[in-house]
N, C-alpha and C positions, 0 to 999 in steps of 0.2 A: 822225572824225579831227580835229576842230577843236582837241582838246587835245594833239595830238602836235606836237612841234617837233623837226626834224632838222637837225643841224649837221654840218659836215665839217672835219676837220683838213686839212693840206696834202698828206698822203700819197697820197690816192686820191680826189680830189673827184669824178671821173667816176663812180666806183662809187656814191658817196653820192647823186649826181644820179639815177642809174638806179634806186636804191631809191625815191627820192621819186617818180619818174615812175610806178612801179608802184603806189605808194600813192595817187597823185593829189594829192600835196602839193608845196609849194614848198620848196626847200632854203633854210633860213634862213641869213642871212649872219653871218660871224664875221670879226674882224680879228685876224690874227696878226702880231706885230711883234717887233723885236729892239732892245733898248737898245744904246747905244754901248759898254757893258761886256759885250756878247754875251749878256745874259740875255733869255730869251723872255718875251713877254707875250701873253695871249689875252683878247679882249673879245667877248662874244656880243652881236650887234646885233639881238636880238629879245627881246621880253618872255617870260620863262619862269616867272613866278610861278605856282605851283600847276599847272604843266603837266607833261606826260609828255615828257621830253627824251631824245633819242637822239643820241649823238656817234659818228660813223663815222671810224675811224682804224686801218688795219692797221699793225702794227709792222714796217715795212720800212725799208731804207736811205734816209736816215740814221736808223737805228733810235732812237738816244738822243734826237735832236731831236724825232722824231715821238712818242715816248713822253712827253716833257716837254710837248709841245703838248696831248696827250690829258689829262694830269694837270691842267694849268692850265685847260683848258676844263671839266673836271668840277668843279674847285674854283669856277670862276666861276658855273657853274649852281647849285651848292649854296648859295653865298653870295647868289644871287639868288632863293632860295626856290622852286626847282623841286620839284614834288611827287615825281617819281621820275626818276632818272638811270640810263640804260643805256649802257654803253660797248659800241659795236658794233665788235669787233676781228676782222675777217675772218681775219687771220693773226696769231696770238700767237706771235711768234718765240722768246720766252723759254721756250716749252714744251720746247725742246731741253735746257735746263738744269734737269733734274728730279730729280737725285740727287747724293749725294756719292760719286763714283767715284774720288776721289783725296784724298790728305791735304790738309786746310786749303783746300778748294776751295769756291767760292760756289755757291749754288743759286738762280740768278736767277729761275726760274719762280715760286718762293715769294715772293721779295722784291718782284717787280713786282706780284704779286697783292695783297700787303700795301699797296703804294703806291697802287694803285687804290682800295682800301677806305679808306685814310686820306684820299685826295683827296675822297671823298664819294660814290662810285658805289654804286648800289643793286643793280645786276644787270649781268652781262656776257653778251653774245651773240657767239659766235665760231664757227669752223668747223674741224673736223678737227684737234684738238690732236695734236702730234707724239707726246706721251706722255699717255695717257688719265688717269694719276694726277694730272696737273697740275690737273685740275678740282677735286680735293679741297684744293688749296692755298688756294682762295678762301674767305673768310668770308661771301660774298654768293652768291646763286644764279647759276649758270652754265648757259646753254643752249648746247650744242654741236651745231651743224648738220653735215650730211654732204652731200657732192656726189655720193655714190655712185649715186643714182638717175639724175641727169643724165648722168653719165659712162656708166652702163650703157645708157641710152637711145641715146646716140651709137654705142656699140660693138655694138649689136644688128645693125648692118649690116656688121660687120667680124669676126664671130666664127665663121665657118665654118672647121672644122678648126683651132680656136684653143685656146690654153691660157693662163690667167692666171698670171703669174709674179711673186712677191714678191721684192724684192732681199734680204730677210733674214727670219728667223723672227719678229722682233718685229712685222712688218707682216703676218704670215701670216693672222691672224684676219680682218683687213679684206679681204685678197686672197681668202680662202675665201668670204666673203660676196659679194664682187664676182663671183667665178666662179659662185656659185649663181644670182645674178641673170641671168647670161648663159647658164647651162646648159652650162658647159664645165668641164673639169678644172682643177686648180690645182697649181702647183709653187712652190718657193722656193729661193733661193740660200743657201748657207752662207757668211756674210760675217764677216770680221774687220776691225775698224777700228783703224788705228794713228795716225790723225790726222784733221783736218778734211777733207783731200782725199787721204788715203792709205788705201785699202781694198783688201782681197783677197777675191775670191769663190772659195772652194776647189772647190766642186762645186754641182750643182743637184739637189735632192731632188724627184723627180717625172719623168714622161715628157714630154719636149719634142721627141723625134725626129720629123721630118717635119711639125711643126706651126708655125702662125703664133703667135708669142708676143705677149701683151699684158702688158707690164711695168707694174705698178701700184705707186706709192709715194705717201705723203702729201705729200711736197714734194721738189723738185729744186733744190739749191743750185748746187754746182760741176759736178754731173753725173758725178763720179768713180765713184760706186756703180753708176750706170746703164751707163756704158761698160764697167766691169769685168764686169758681169752679161751684157751683150750679147756680150762675147768668149767667155764660157763657153757661152752659148746657141748661138753658131756652132760651137764645138768639140763640143757635144753633139748637133748635128744639127737644130737648129731652122731653119726656112726664112727667117724675117725677124722683125722686131719692131716693134710700135707701143709707144710710151711714153706713159703717162698719169699725171697727178698732180693733186692739188687745188691746191697752192701752187707755181706756177712762178716761183721766185726767179731762176734762171739767172744766178748770180753769177760774177764773174770772166770766164773764157773759156768758160763753159758753152755758150753759143749756138754759138760757133765749133766747139767740140769735137763737139757733138751733130749739127750740120749736116754735119760732115765724115765721119760714120759712115754708109756706104751700107747697112749692115744695118738701120738704123732707117728705117722707111717714113714715119713721121710722129710728131709729139708733140702731145698733147692736154692742155690744162690749163684752169683756170677763171680768172675775173677777180678773185679775192680780193686780188691784188696787181697793180700796173701791169705790163702785158705788154711785152716788148721789141718794137721795130718792125723792119721789114725782114726778116722771117723767114717766107717763104711756106709752109714746112713746119709751122708752128705753128698749131694750132686752139685758139681760146679760147672756152669756153662760159661763159655768164653765170650766176652764182648769185645775182644781185641779186633776182630774183623770190622765191627762197627766203628771203632775209633780209627782204624786204618782207612776206611771209606770216608769218614768225616775229614781226615787230614788230606786225603786226595781231593775232596771237594773244596776245602779251604785253599789249598795250594793252587787249584785250578780256577778259583773265583766262582765256584758253583754254589748253589743253595744247599746248606746242610739240612734244613728242614724237609727238603724233598725226600730225603732218605726215609722219613717217618710219616709220610702222609697216610692218614687213616689209622695210625697207631699212637702217635704222640698224645699224651693226656691233655695237652693244652687245647687240642682240637675239640670242638663240640661234637657230640654224637649225632648221627643222622637224624633228620627231622622225623618226628613221630616215635623215636626210640623212648620206651618207657624206662625211667630211672627211679630208684628209690630216693635219691638225693638230688 
């Protein structure tokens, strides 16, 4: 590990420190400052010449500032002769901008991928992209981790008479894999989105009557989709619901809205982004050990996908496995 150097931007330094703790490394210092004209500046306060550099920075609010910090830190490491630079981006928020679904609209997922490459990154390490095709936007290798195994381990104690429910068909493949890990059936909502916080769930495909629902999504922002889905679950005879996601953004009034819904027994997320405080019903599971293991594999030239054999949603289910989708 003597050739590894880990830095953190300002977005989630606690997470970077946790990764270093699992690797047995010291988190290297960096100085992030702002000029009087509001321009950001980054300085790495550790020698990186011919060393394996990892820069930890989820793209969370203020997203543009955090993105710029990451780009500047990458450029600083490249100009200081780092041997290899890996951007550790636990949450790649621009994955939501993955296609041209309107006239003259930007595709931010591709643009940010190009910016990272231009800055000088050699590899990207991330978790659960909102749109899997975003991985192909990058001109450098991308390792996409999954929290599915950690979430499944938690819910093994909560899956009696349960059903996994996806908010929409786009997430149904991951929900099917999660249901297979728990050994329970799967269902999905038929969702239509009219805006960032304006969704309608028309119906639910699958049997939820008399069952405890485990609502699974990749991320929760405003909570609109989750609340709309829980209303349908109640209407169709489900007993109650747990809600789980990889990226708990909880933007706007999401915390207030989710806490006020008695049908929701609890919310489970991971620490890819900073968690809100003062929410007793929120359970946060750490994925820092997974990132530490992935960094160890990357540094040692070992396969990262081997960590997730049998868990990663890109793997096909075993032959003969019945799926709803």
